[in-house]
C-alpha positions in Angstrom: 37.6 -78.6 109.4 35.4 -79.5 106.4 34.3 -83.1 105.8 36.2 -83.4 102.5 39.4 -82.1 104.1 39.0 -84.8 106.8 38.5 -87.5 104.2 41.5 -86.2 102.2 43.7 -86.4 105.3 42.6 -89.9 106.3 41.9 -91.6 103.0 43.0 -95.1 102.4 43.9 -96.8 99.2 44.6 -93.7 97.1 46.6 -94.5 94.0 47.0 -91.1 92.5 50.3 -89.2 91.9 50.7 -85.5 92.5 53.5 -83.3 91.2 53.3 -80.2 93.4 55.2 -76.9 93.1 57.5 -75.4 95.8 59.6 -78.1 97.4 61.8 -75.5 99.0 60.2 -72.2 98.0 56.9 -73.2 99.6 58.2 -75.7 102.2 56.4 -74.1 105.1 52.8 -74.5 103.7 53.8 -77.9 102.2 55.1 -79.1 105.6 51.9 -77.9 107.3 49.9 -79.9 104.8 52.1 -83.1 105.0 51.9 -83.1 108.8 48.2 -83.7 108.4 48.0 -85.7 105.2 47.5 -89.5 105.8 46.6 -90.5 102.3 48.5 -92.9 100.0 49.0 -90.8 96.9 52.6 -90.5 95.7 53.6 -86.9 96.3 56.5 -85.4 94.3 57.5 -81.8 95.1 59.3 -79.8 92.5 61.5 -76.7 92.5 64.3 -74.9 90.8 67.1 -74.4 93.3 70.6 -73.1 94.0 70.4 -70.7 91.1 71.5 -73.6 88.8 72.1 -72.6 85.2 70.1 -75.7 84.1 66.9 -74.4 85.7 63.9 -73.4 83.5 60.3 -72.4 83.9 60.9 -69.3 85.9 63.9 -67.1 86.5 66.2 -68.2 89.4 65.5 -66.9 92.9 67.4 -67.3 96.1 65.9 -70.7 96.7 68.3 -73.4 98.1 67.9 -76.9 99.3 67.8 -77.5 103.1 68.9 -80.8 104.6 66.3 -80.8 107.4 63.5 -80.1 104.9 64.7 -82.9 102.6 64.7 -85.4 105.5 61.3 -84.3 106.5 60.0 -85.2 103.1 61.9 -88.4 102.8 60.7 -89.6 106.2 57.1 -89.3 104.8 58.0 -91.0 101.5 57.7 -87.7 99.6 59.9 -87.4 96.6 61.7 -84.3 95.1 61.9 -83.2 91.5 64.4 -80.6 90.2 63.2 -78.3 87.3 66.3 -78.6 85.1 64.2 -77.7 82.1 66.6 -75.2 80.4 67.2 -76.0 76.7 70.8 -74.7 77.2 72.8 -77.3 79.1 76.6 -77.3 79.9 77.1 -80.8 81.2 80.2 -79.7 83.1 78.3 -77.2 85.2 79.4 -77.8 88.8 76.1 -76.7 90.4 74.1 -79.0 88.2 76.3 -82.0 88.8 76.3 -81.4 92.5 72.5 -81.4 92.6 72.4 -84.5 90.5 74.6 -86.3 93.1 72.7 -84.8 96.0 69.2 -85.8 95.0 69.9 -89.1 93.2 67.6 -91.7 94.8 64.7 -93.8 93.9 61.5 -91.8 93.5 63.2 -88.5 92.9 62.8 -86.9 89.4 64.2 -84.4 87.0 62.0 -82.2 84.8 64.0 -81.6 81.6 63.9 -81.0 77.9 67.5 -81.2 76.8 68.4 -84.5 75.1 72.0 -84.4 76.0 71.1 -84.1 79.7 68.5 -86.9 79.3 71.2 -89.3 78.0 73.8 -88.1 80.6 71.3 -88.8 83.5 70.2 -92.2 82.1 73.8 -93.3 82.0 75.1 -91.8 85.2 72.1 -91.3 87.5 69.7 -94.1 86.6 67.5 -93.9 89.7 65.9 -90.7 88.6 62.5 -90.6 87.0 62.6 -88.3 83.9 59.8 -85.9 83.3 59.5 -84.1 79.9 58.6 -80.5 80.7 55.7 -78.6 79.1 58.2 -75.9 78.4 59.7 -78.0 75.5 56.4 -78.3 73.6 56.1 -74.8 72.1 56.7 -76.1 68.5 53.7 -78.5 68.5 50.6 -77.7 66.5 47.2 -76.9 67.9 45.4 -79.2 67.2 47.9 -82.1 67.0 49.1 -83.2 63.6 50.7 -86.5 62.4 54.2 -85.2 63.1 53.3 -84.1 66.6 51.8 -87.4 67.5 55.0 -89.2 66.2 57.2 -86.7 68.2 55.2 -87.4 71.4 55.4 -91.2 70.8 59.2 -90.9 70.8 59.1 -88.9 74.0 57.0 -91.8 75.5 60.0 -94.0 74.8 62.6 -91.5 76.2 60.8 -90.3 79.4 59.0 -91.8 82.3 56.4 -88.9 82.5 55.3 -86.2 80.1 53.6 -82.9 81.0 51.4 -82.1 77.9 50.5 -78.6 76.8 47.0 -77.9 78.1 45.8 -77.3 74.6 46.4 -81.0 73.9 44.8 -82.5 77.0 41.5 -83.0 75.3 42.7 -83.1 71.7 41.1 -86.1 69.9 44.6 -87.2 68.5 45.8 -87.6 72.1 43.9 -90.9 72.3 46.7 -92.3 70.1 49.2 -91.7 72.9 50.0 -93.4 76.2 48.1 -91.2 78.7 49.3 -93.3 81.6 52.6 -91.4 81.2 50.9 -88.0 81.3 51.1 -85.5 84.2 48.3 -83.1 83.5 48.6 -79.6 84.9 45.2 -78.8 86.6 45.7 -75.1 87.4 47.6 -73.7 84.4 47.1 -69.9 84.0 48.5 -69.4 80.5 46.5 -68.4 77.6 45.1 -71.0 75.2 47.2 -71.1 72.1 49.6 -68.3 73.3 51.7 -67.1 70.3 54.6 -66.4 72.7 54.7 -69.9 74.3 58.0 -71.2 72.9 60.0 -67.9 72.9 58.7 -67.0 76.3 60.1 -70.1 78.0 63.3 -69.8 76.0 63.7 -66.3 77.2 63.3 -67.4 80.8 65.8 -70.2 80.3 68.3 -67.8 78.7 68.0 -65.5 81.7 69.1 -68.4 83.9 71.9 -69.3 81.5 73.1 -65.6 81.7 72.6 -65.5 85.5 70.2 -62.6 85.4 68.1 -61.5 88.3 64.3 -61.7 88.2 62.9 -59.4 85.6 59.1 -59.1 85.3 59.4 -58.1 81.6 60.9 -61.5 80.9 59.0 -63.8 83.2 55.5 -62.4 83.4 52.8 -62.7 80.7 53.8 -61.0 77.5 50.3 -60.4 76.3 49.0 -56.8 76.8 46.2 -56.3 79.2 46.0 -60.0 80.0 42.9 -60.8 82.0 43.1 -64.4 83.3 39.4 -64.4 84.4 38.4 -63.6 80.8 41.1 -65.2 78.7 42.3 -68.4 80.3 39.1 -70.2 81.4 39.3 -73.2 79.1 38.3 -76.7 80.2 41.9 -77.9 79.9 43.5 -75.2 82.0 41.6 -74.7 85.3 40.3 -78.3 85.1 36.9 -78.9 86.6 35.7 -82.1 88.3 33.9 -83.6 85.2 37.0 -83.3 83.1 39.3 -84.6 85.9 37.0 -87.6 86.1 37.2 -88.0 82.3 41.0 -87.9 82.4 41.1 -90.5 85.1 38.8 -92.7 83.1 41.3 -92.4 80.3 44.1 -93.8 82.5 45.7 -90.5 83.7 46.8 -91.0 87.3 49.3 -88.1 87.8 48.3 -84.5 88.1 50.5 -81.4 88.4 49.6 -78.5 90.7 51.5 -75.2 90.1 51.9 -72.3 92.5 55.5 -71.1 93.2 54.4 -67.6 92.2 51.5 -67.5 94.6 51.4 -66.2 98.1 51.0 -68.9 100.7 47.3 -68.6 101.4 46.5 -68.9 97.6 48.9 -71.7 97.3 47.4 -73.7 100.1 43.9 -73.0 98.6 44.9 -74.4 95.2 46.7 -77.4 96.8 43.7 -78.5 98.8 41.2 -77.6 96.1 42.8 -79.7 93.3 43.8 -82.6 95.5 40.2 -82.9 96.7 39.0 -82.6 93.1 41.2 -85.4 91.9 40.9 -87.7 94.9 37.2 -87.2 95.8 35.6 -85.3 93.0 34.6 -82.5 95.4 35.3 -78.8 95.5 36.7 -78.1 98.9 39.8 -76.0 99.9 39.7 -75.8 103.7 
């Protein structure tokens, strides 16, 4: 066991927050990690479950909540977030309402973009934290313009947390915003300034609304011959230690780690790598 891994497991006084993928789709590697983790960071695990029409971000799979897994998390003060980030929301949907009832407790969260759903939850399920999804930011300019800054300031009033587009993480105009509400994605694999960003996430959401099965032509990258090693290595995507430290100095205390699409070994590698980068400023993944 590496020294940094030991320090991560037995750290004291950590104040960071991590939004981590795979509450139920990656519960086995996550539970292995939590069994060892003794730090004090607030961990929130997110997933899109029960083939809910409200889900967004990726096309629905056969991923369902499990009572034993939920209790395992709650016993360790780990929270759960549901990715209800579809722009199409029928508030009468029985699956969505069942999930709202099931997971309604302090510390749990919803990742959303639909304003009707936001108002509905604020009125009827006030214990949820509300996170504005990155999937609802495709219309924003790169770099940020006056209208974008004003739009984001309104979201600061409406939401507890905001996941910014990676293109805006180091935008100079972002200094005008409340970064203490940001959840910065540290291992995004998208392409900087992707021209398909907005329509791609809408197509994925529409697939869930229409209850379609997984379709690679819809969900996977739409750019031809995409090479992530060549095209996506920007400082605000796979974020390195100096830039993580810069963000922490700016008041950012919450970081998002993706990985539902990864195999388990790759997922565990990224989980440990980025938690160590954030908490200790060291590159270690074992």
